[in-house]
VEXZAVO-446853 format. One record per residue (C-alpha): x, y, z; residue in three letters. Coordinates in nm, 2 decimals. Example, Ala and Ser with C-alpha at 12.3 -4.5 7.8 and 13.67 -1.06 7.14 Angstrom:
// residues 2
PT     xx     yy     zz  aa
PT   1.23  -0.45   0.78 Ala
PT   1.37  -0.11   0.71 Ser
END
This chain:
// residues 322
PT     xx     yy     zz  aa
PT   6.56   0.27  22.25 Met
PT   6.80   0.21  22.53 Lys
PT   6.74  -0.10  22.75 Pro
PT   6.62  -0.03  23.10 Ser
PT   6.82  -0.12  23.41 Arg
PT   6.57  -0.39  23.49 Ser
PT   6.62  -0.54  23.15 Thr
PT   7.00  -0.54  23.19 Leu
PT   6.96  -0.73  23.52 Arg
PT   6.72  -0.99  23.37 Asp
PT   6.91  -1.27  23.19 Pro
PT   6.60  -1.39  23.00 Thr
PT   6.53  -1.04  22.87 Ala
PT   6.90  -1.01  22.76 Leu
PT   6.87  -1.35  22.59 Ala
PT   6.56  -1.24  22.41 Ala
PT   6.73  -0.91  22.31 Leu
PT   7.03  -1.10  22.17 Leu
PT   6.80  -1.32  21.97 Phe
PT   6.62  -1.03  21.82 Leu
PT   6.95  -0.87  21.72 Val
PT   7.07  -1.19  21.56 Leu
PT   6.73  -1.22  21.37 Val
PT   6.78  -0.87  21.23 Ala
PT   7.13  -0.95  21.12 Leu
PT   7.03  -1.28  20.97 Ser
PT   6.75  -1.12  20.77 Ile
PT   6.98  -0.84  20.65 Leu
PT   7.23  -1.10  20.54 Arg
PT   6.97  -1.33  20.37 Asp
PT   6.60  -1.21  20.35 Pro
PT   6.49  -1.56  20.23 Ile
PT   6.49  -1.64  20.60 Leu
PT   6.13  -1.50  20.61 Leu
PT   5.99  -1.74  20.35 Ser
PT   5.76  -2.01  20.50 Pro
PT   5.95  -2.30  20.34 Arg
PT   6.29  -2.18  20.46 Phe
PT   6.15  -2.10  20.80 Leu
PT   6.01  -2.45  20.84 Thr
PT   6.35  -2.61  20.73 Gly
PT   6.53  -2.38  20.98 Ala
PT   6.30  -2.48  21.26 Leu
PT   6.35  -2.85  21.18 Ser
PT   6.72  -2.79  21.25 Val
PT   6.68  -2.56  21.55 Ala
PT   6.41  -2.75  21.74 Val
PT   6.63  -3.04  21.86 Pro
PT   6.88  -2.78  21.99 Leu
PT   6.60  -2.58  22.16 Ile
PT   6.46  -2.89  22.33 Leu
PT   6.81  -3.01  22.43 Gly
PT   6.88  -2.68  22.60 Ala
PT   6.55  -2.70  22.78 Met
PT   6.64  -3.06  22.88 Ala
PT   6.96  -2.96  23.05 Val
PT   6.81  -2.66  23.23 Thr
PT   6.63  -2.83  23.53 Pro
PT   6.94  -3.01  23.64 Ala
PT   7.15  -2.69  23.63 Ile
PT   6.88  -2.50  23.82 Leu
PT   6.88  -2.77  24.09 Ser
PT   7.22  -2.64  24.20 Gly
PT   7.51  -2.83  24.38 Asn
PT   7.70  -2.84  24.05 Gly
PT   7.39  -2.98  23.88 Gly
PT   7.46  -3.08  23.52 Met
PT   7.34  -3.36  23.28 Asp
PT   7.60  -3.45  23.03 Leu
PT   7.39  -3.74  22.91 Ser
PT   7.13  -3.53  22.73 Ile
PT   7.30  -3.57  22.39 Gly
PT   7.34  -3.95  22.40 Pro
PT   6.99  -3.98  22.54 Leu
PT   6.86  -3.79  22.24 Met
PT   7.05  -4.04  22.03 Gly
PT   6.92  -4.33  22.23 Phe
PT   6.56  -4.23  22.16 Ile
PT   6.65  -4.20  21.79 Asn
PT   6.80  -4.54  21.78 Val
PT   6.51  -4.71  21.97 Leu
PT   6.27  -4.60  21.70 Val
PT   6.43  -4.81  21.43 Val
PT   6.59  -5.09  21.63 Thr
PT   6.31  -5.17  21.87 Leu
PT   5.98  -5.00  21.81 Leu
PT   5.95  -5.06  21.43 Met
PT   6.04  -5.43  21.44 Pro
PT   5.79  -5.48  21.73 Ala
PT   5.52  -5.30  21.53 Asp
PT   5.52  -5.01  21.78 Leu
PT   5.62  -4.74  21.54 Gly
PT   5.28  -4.57  21.52 Asp
PT   5.29  -4.24  21.70 Trp
PT   5.02  -4.32  21.96 Trp
PT   5.23  -4.62  22.07 Leu
PT   5.58  -4.49  22.01 Ala
PT   5.56  -4.15  22.17 Val
PT   5.44  -4.26  22.52 Pro
PT   5.70  -4.54  22.53 Ile
PT   5.99  -4.31  22.43 Leu
PT   5.88  -4.04  22.67 Leu
PT   5.87  -4.30  22.96 Ile
PT   6.22  -4.41  22.86 Val
PT   6.35  -4.06  22.87 Gly
PT   6.18  -3.98  23.20 Phe
PT   6.32  -4.31  23.35 Ala
PT   6.68  -4.24  23.23 Ala
PT   6.66  -3.89  23.37 Gly
PT   6.53  -4.02  23.70 Ala
PT   6.82  -4.27  23.72 Leu
PT   7.06  -3.97  23.69 Asn
PT   6.87  -3.80  23.96 Gly
PT   6.90  -4.10  24.20 Val
PT   7.27  -4.12  24.13 Leu
PT   7.31  -3.75  24.22 Val
PT   7.06  -3.70  24.50 Ala
PT   7.06  -4.04  24.67 Val
PT   7.39  -4.20  24.59 Val
PT   7.55  -3.85  24.62 Arg
PT   7.78  -3.88  24.32 Leu
PT   7.91  -3.56  24.17 Gln
PT   7.66  -3.46  23.89 Pro
PT   7.93  -3.44  23.62 Ile
PT   8.08  -3.78  23.72 Val
PT   7.74  -3.95  23.74 Ala
PT   7.60  -3.81  23.41 Thr
PT   7.94  -3.87  23.23 Leu
PT   7.89  -4.23  23.33 Gly
PT   7.54  -4.25  23.18 Thr
PT   7.68  -4.05  22.88 Tyr
PT   7.93  -4.34  22.82 Leu
PT   7.68  -4.61  22.89 Ile
PT   7.41  -4.47  22.65 Leu
PT   7.68  -4.41  22.39 Gly
PT   7.80  -4.77  22.41 Gly
PT   7.44  -4.91  22.40 Ile
PT   7.36  -4.69  22.09 Asn
PT   7.66  -4.83  21.90 Leu
PT   7.58  -5.18  22.01 Trp
PT   7.22  -5.15  21.89 Leu
PT   7.31  -4.97  21.57 Leu
PT   7.68  -5.00  21.45 Pro
PT   7.59  -4.80  21.13 Ser
PT   7.32  -4.55  21.04 Pro
PT   7.00  -4.70  20.90 Ile
PT   6.65  -4.59  20.79 Gly
PT   6.37  -4.53  20.71 Pro
PT   6.17  -4.41  21.01 Val
PT   5.78  -4.42  21.04 Pro
PT   5.61  -4.19  20.79 Pro
PT   5.46  -3.96  21.06 Trp
PT   5.81  -3.82  21.14 Phe
PT   5.83  -3.70  20.78 Gly
PT   5.49  -3.53  20.81 Thr
PT   5.61  -3.34  21.11 Leu
PT   5.92  -3.22  20.94 Ser
PT   5.74  -2.99  20.69 Arg
PT   5.44  -2.75  20.68 Leu
PT   5.11  -2.88  20.81 Ile
PT   4.88  -2.64  20.63 Gly
PT   5.03  -2.30  20.74 Val
PT   5.17  -2.44  21.06 Phe
PT   5.54  -2.54  21.07 Pro
PT   5.54  -2.91  21.17 Gly
PT   5.86  -2.90  21.38 Pro
PT   5.69  -2.68  21.63 Leu
PT   5.47  -2.97  21.74 Val
PT   5.76  -3.12  21.93 Phe
PT   5.79  -2.80  22.14 Leu
PT   5.42  -2.80  22.25 Ile
PT   5.46  -3.08  22.50 Gly
PT   5.76  -2.94  22.69 Pro
PT   5.64  -2.58  22.68 Ala
PT   5.30  -2.69  22.81 Leu
PT   5.45  -2.91  23.09 Ile
PT   5.68  -2.62  23.21 Trp
PT   5.39  -2.37  23.19 Phe
PT   5.16  -2.60  23.40 Leu
PT   5.44  -2.66  23.65 Leu
PT   5.42  -2.28  23.72 Gly
PT   5.08  -2.35  23.89 Phe
PT   5.25  -2.59  24.13 Thr
PT   5.52  -2.52  24.39 Pro
PT   5.78  -2.72  24.19 Phe
PT   5.94  -2.43  23.99 Arg
PT   5.98  -2.22  24.31 Lys
PT   6.12  -2.49  24.52 Val
PT   6.36  -2.59  24.24 Leu
PT   6.51  -2.24  24.24 Leu
PT   6.51  -2.25  24.62 Ala
PT   6.71  -2.58  24.62 Val
PT   6.94  -2.45  24.35 Gly
PT   7.00  -2.12  24.54 Gly
PT   7.08  -2.28  24.88 Asp
PT   6.99  -2.64  24.94 Asp
PT   7.06  -2.62  25.32 Arg
PT   6.82  -2.33  25.36 Val
PT   6.57  -2.51  25.15 Ala
PT   6.60  -2.82  25.36 Tyr
PT   6.56  -2.62  25.68 Ser
PT   6.24  -2.47  25.53 Ala
PT   6.09  -2.83  25.50 Gly
PT   6.16  -2.88  25.12 Ile
PT   6.24  -3.24  25.02 Asp
PT   6.57  -3.16  24.84 Val
PT   6.63  -3.52  24.73 Thr
PT   6.29  -3.55  24.57 Leu
PT   6.32  -3.21  24.40 Val
PT   6.66  -3.30  24.24 Arg
PT   6.54  -3.64  24.12 Ile
PT   6.24  -3.48  23.96 Leu
PT   6.46  -3.21  23.80 Ala
PT   6.68  -3.47  23.63 Tyr
PT   6.37  -3.68  23.54 Ala
PT   6.21  -3.37  23.38 Leu
PT   6.53  -3.32  23.18 Gly
PT   6.52  -3.68  23.06 Gly
PT   6.16  -3.63  22.95 Leu
PT   6.25  -3.32  22.75 Phe
PT   6.55  -3.50  22.60 Ala
PT   6.30  -3.76  22.47 Ala
PT   6.11  -3.49  22.30 Phe
PT   6.44  -3.37  22.15 Ala
PT   6.52  -3.72  22.03 Gly
PT   6.19  -3.73  21.85 Leu
PT   6.25  -3.40  21.69 Ala
PT   6.60  -3.52  21.59 Leu
PT   6.46  -3.83  21.43 Thr
PT   6.21  -3.62  21.23 Ser
PT   6.51  -3.40  21.11 Leu
PT   6.74  -3.68  20.99 Ile
PT   6.47  -3.93  20.89 Gln
PT   6.69  -4.22  20.99 Ser
PT   6.87  -4.36  21.30 Ala
PT   7.23  -4.28  21.37 Asp
PT   7.41  -4.39  21.69 Ala
PT   7.66  -4.10  21.67 Thr
PT   7.42  -3.82  21.61 Ile
PT   7.35  -3.74  21.98 Gly
PT   7.68  -3.68  22.16 Pro
PT   7.77  -3.36  21.97 Pro
PT   7.46  -3.19  22.12 Phe
PT   7.60  -3.22  22.47 Thr
PT   7.82  -2.91  22.47 Leu
PT   7.59  -2.72  22.24 Gln
PT   7.30  -2.74  22.48 Val
PT   7.51  -2.64  22.77 Ile
PT   7.64  -2.34  22.57 Thr
PT   7.28  -2.25  22.47 Ala
PT   7.17  -2.27  22.84 Ala
PT   7.45  -2.04  22.94 Ala
PT   7.38  -1.80  22.65 Leu
PT   7.02  -1.79  22.78 Gly
PT   7.13  -1.66  23.11 Gly
PT   7.11  -1.98  23.32 Ile
PT   7.35  -1.96  23.61 Asn
PT   7.56  -2.28  23.60 Leu
PT   7.59  -2.26  23.98 Ala
PT   7.21  -2.31  24.00 Gly
PT   6.91  -2.13  24.13 Gly
PT   6.88  -1.86  23.87 Arg
PT   6.74  -1.86  23.52 Gly
PT   6.44  -1.96  23.32 Thr
PT   6.34  -2.23  23.07 Met
PT   6.25  -1.96  22.82 Trp
PT   6.60  -1.81  22.86 Gly
PT   6.74  -2.15  22.75 Ser
PT   6.51  -2.15  22.45 Ala
PT   6.62  -1.81  22.34 Phe
PT   6.99  -1.91  22.40 Gly
PT   6.94  -2.21  22.17 Ala
PT   6.78  -2.00  21.90 Leu
PT   7.07  -1.74  21.93 Ser
PT   7.33  -2.02  21.91 Leu
PT   7.15  -2.16  21.60 Phe
PT   7.15  -1.81  21.44 Leu
PT   7.52  -1.76  21.52 Ile
PT   7.60  -2.09  21.35 Gln
PT   7.38  -1.99  21.05 Asn
PT   7.55  -1.65  21.02 Leu
PT   7.89  -1.81  21.03 Leu
PT   7.80  -2.06  20.76 Thr
PT   7.66  -1.78  20.54 Asn
PT   7.98  -1.59  20.58 Tyr
PT   8.18  -1.90  20.48 Gly
PT   8.35  -1.95  20.82 Val
PT   8.49  -2.31  20.84 Ser
PT   8.35  -2.56  21.08 Val
PT   8.68  -2.56  21.28 Phe
PT   8.65  -2.19  21.34 Trp
PT   8.29  -2.23  21.43 Gln
PT   8.39  -2.45  21.72 Gln
PT   8.63  -2.17  21.83 Val
PT   8.34  -1.92  21.82 Val
PT   8.11  -2.16  22.02 Phe
PT   8.39  -2.20  22.28 Gly
PT   8.43  -1.82  22.31 Leu
PT   8.05  -1.78  22.32 Thr
PT   8.04  -2.02  22.62 Leu
PT   8.32  -1.84  22.81 Ile
PT   8.16  -1.50  22.73 Gly
PT   7.82  -1.62  22.85 Ala
PT   7.97  -1.75  23.18 Leu
PT   8.15  -1.43  23.24 Ile
PT   7.83  -1.23  23.17 Leu
PT   7.62  -1.45  23.39 Asn
PT   7.87  -1.42  23.68 Ala
PT   7.85  -1.04  23.64 Gly
PT   7.47  -1.05  23.64 Leu
PT   7.46  -1.26  23.94 Ala
PT   7.70  -1.03  24.13 Gln
PT   7.49  -0.73  24.02 Ser
PT   7.16  -0.91  24.12 Phe
PT   7.28  -0.99  24.47 Phe
PT   7.44  -0.65  24.53 Ser
PT   7.11  -0.49  24.42 Phe
PT   6.92  -0.71  24.67 Arg
PT   7.16  -0.62  24.94 Gly
PT   7.11  -0.24  24.88 Arg
PT   6.73  -0.29  24.89 Arg
PT   6.76  -0.46  25.23 Arg
END
């Protein structure tokens, strides 16, 4: 069945289509992918990447060069805090640890938002600074990897009855983003990202919207850090930074316009799943990790070129309608 014109203009639909194609190729290569045990293990690896891609999305959508390079180190910071701070203070139980860590993530993201929207630093410069600060703090708190983590992380890394445990970490962010659809926030975020001067003229508080966008990204990064802790079952100060470029690539692959104002959270999720499946396919075919990095770089460039073409097609289509 040939994709419709509307599908070809919809970056989220294209991301979903790419994901389905990669699923089919992965199953043909290795049918064990469909087994419950393998699926749960694959989700444990994929969920931190999915959440990281979701975390970087609000900042990008907010426009004006919006970007949060600190998502990876913030994920690592959440992971490190579990072992170095919460467990020694007897705060490792989930009903105590989760709210504390989510507040930390929200606050870190809000700080980035203030630097960008109030202090008026360039987003890449501001978040690169927090990237370096968080990376340094992580290494100061934990010079070498250590474990174990609270037992409930292990429970969430495997099947809970017939339900894959890793999916629990996705429920919170998905629900938050869904509920935000019943508020003006998602619409004004896209309006600010599309043209902040027009949005300001329409009475939108551009500064507040951008701060909330970065804070929301920090909150989702905290969920990603929890999922990462469940995956590795230990704390490692160096585990977070490699996610930084991966989540940006996943967002671009999901059709997020890096100039801001266009894209969806679900597109980022599909982009992350596609990136995970690409990595899985390359591993199954014996491609070395060095060449995998080359493929990821080419994927990012290709996604940016495709997004630019889609954006041009979208605006020309709107112009013809007018």
